[in-house]
C-alpha positions as CSV (number, residue, x, y, z in Angstrom):
1,M,91.2,23.2,-102.4
2,F,91.9,22.3,-98.7
3,P,93.3,24.8,-96.2
4,S,96.2,23.5,-93.9
5,P,94.7,21.6,-91.0
6,S,96.9,23.3,-88.5
7,S,95.6,26.7,-89.7
8,L,92.1,25.7,-88.7
9,I,92.7,24.6,-85.2
10,K,91.4,27.2,-82.8
11,G,92.9,27.4,-79.3
12,D,90.8,26.0,-76.4
13,S,87.6,25.4,-78.4
14,E,85.4,22.9,-76.5
15,I,84.8,19.6,-78.1
16,P,81.1,18.7,-78.1
17,Q,79.9,15.7,-76.1
18,A,78.6,12.7,-78.1
19,E,77.5,9.1,-77.3
20,S,79.9,6.3,-78.1
21,V,79.1,3.9,-81.0
22,G,81.8,1.4,-80.0
23,T,83.4,-0.6,-82.7
24,I,81.3,-0.5,-85.9
25,S,81.5,-1.9,-89.4
26,L,81.7,0.1,-92.6
27,E,78.1,-0.8,-93.4
28,E,77.1,0.7,-90.0
29,L,79.2,3.8,-90.6
30,H,77.3,4.4,-93.9
31,K,74.1,4.9,-92.0
32,Y,75.5,8.2,-90.6
33,D,75.8,10.1,-93.8
34,C,75.0,13.8,-94.6
35,N,71.3,13.1,-94.6
36,A,71.2,11.5,-91.1
37,D,70.4,13.2,-87.9
38,R,73.8,12.1,-86.6
39,R,76.8,12.3,-88.9
40,L,80.0,10.3,-88.4
41,L,83.2,9.8,-90.4
42,C,86.3,7.7,-89.9
43,L,90.0,8.7,-90.1
44,F,92.7,6.1,-89.4
45,G,90.2,3.9,-87.7
46,T,88.9,6.5,-85.3
47,V,85.2,7.4,-85.7
48,F,84.4,11.0,-85.2
49,D,81.0,12.6,-84.6
50,V,80.8,15.6,-86.9
51,T,77.1,16.3,-86.4
52,S,78.0,19.8,-84.9
53,S,79.2,20.9,-88.3
54,E,76.1,21.3,-90.5
55,K,78.0,23.6,-92.8
56,G,80.8,21.0,-93.2
57,Y,79.0,17.6,-93.2
58,G,75.3,18.3,-93.4
59,K,73.2,17.7,-96.6
60,D,74.4,21.0,-98.1
61,G,77.8,21.0,-96.5
62,A,81.1,21.6,-98.2
63,Y,82.3,18.1,-97.3
64,K,79.0,16.3,-97.2
65,E,80.5,13.4,-99.2
66,Y,82.7,12.6,-96.3
67,A,79.9,11.9,-93.8
68,G,79.3,8.2,-93.3
69,H,82.6,7.1,-94.8
70,D,86.2,6.3,-94.0
71,I,88.0,9.4,-95.4
72,T,91.6,8.4,-94.7
73,L,92.8,8.0,-98.3
74,A,90.5,10.7,-99.7
75,I,91.8,13.3,-97.3
76,G,95.4,12.2,-97.7
77,L,95.0,12.7,-101.4
78,M,93.1,16.0,-100.9
79,K,90.2,14.6,-103.0
80,T,86.5,14.6,-102.3
81,D,85.5,12.2,-105.1
82,A,83.5,9.2,-104.0
83,Q,86.0,6.8,-105.6
84,W,88.6,7.6,-102.9
85,L,86.2,7.1,-99.9
86,D,86.2,3.8,-98.0
87,R,89.4,2.7,-99.7
88,F,91.7,0.6,-97.7
89,V,95.0,0.6,-99.5
90,K,98.7,1.0,-98.7
91,M,99.3,4.8,-98.5
92,E,102.3,6.5,-99.8
93,D,104.2,8.5,-97.2
94,K,103.1,11.9,-98.4
95,W,99.4,10.9,-98.4
96,K,99.7,9.4,-95.0
97,K,101.5,12.5,-93.6
98,D,98.8,14.8,-95.1
99,A,96.0,12.6,-93.6
100,E,97.8,12.6,-90.2
101,G,97.7,16.4,-90.2
102,W,93.9,16.2,-90.6
103,L,93.7,13.7,-87.8
104,E,95.2,16.3,-85.4
105,Y,92.6,18.8,-86.6
106,M,89.7,16.3,-86.1
107,E,90.9,15.3,-82.7
108,A,90.9,19.0,-81.6
109,K,87.4,19.7,-83.0
110,Y,85.2,16.6,-82.9
111,P,84.5,13.9,-80.3
112,K,85.9,10.5,-80.8
113,V,83.0,8.1,-80.6
114,G,84.3,4.7,-81.7
115,K,86.4,2.6,-84.0
116,L,86.0,1.2,-87.4
117,D,86.5,-2.6,-87.3
118,K,88.3,-2.7,-90.7
119,W,91.3,-0.9,-89.1
120,D,91.8,-3.9,-86.8
121,E,93.5,-5.5,-89.9
122,D,97.1,-4.8,-90.7
123,P,97.2,-2.0,-93.3
124,D,100.4,-3.5,-94.7
125,T,98.3,-6.3,-96.1
126,W,96.0,-4.0,-98.0
127,P,96.6,-3.6,-101.8
128,E,98.2,-0.7,-103.5
129,L,96.4,1.7,-105.8
130,S,96.5,0.5,-109.4
131,E,98.9,2.1,-111.8
132,E,95.9,3.6,-113.6
133,E,94.6,5.2,-110.3
134,K,98.0,6.6,-109.5
135,E,98.3,8.0,-113.0
136,A,94.8,9.6,-112.7
137,L,96.0,11.4,-109.5
138,N,98.8,13.1,-111.4
139,K,96.6,14.5,-114.1
140,C,95.8,18.2,-114.0
141,I,92.2,19.1,-114.8
142,I,91.6,22.5,-116.4
143,M,88.1,23.8,-116.2
């Protein structure tokens, strides 16, 4: 479903310039979805401006669901389902490592424009996924 983030990083590509939004709330981030003129997303508390990628995050983009959301858990799980967006839970090491790989990609491609205030909290105090959610992650879906 997802390519390796390191395979997508192109050498010396210039990161576009973008205006800072400072520290924002999740509700504010939601205003910058795939239908907005400016599109933002958050990964590990860093807000990125992904407006330059219409094919990725625009209204018909491959990852349009991600625009306007914290994607940390979703990208760590390699899921695009809305149920994994804006979820602030303790992450298992594998999920965290996978998400950290994508953080490196985002930092190389998109401008950092702010912080999400929710990440000022201690992630160790966040709840874990329920057993039902963990079980659902392990199910194979055949289409």
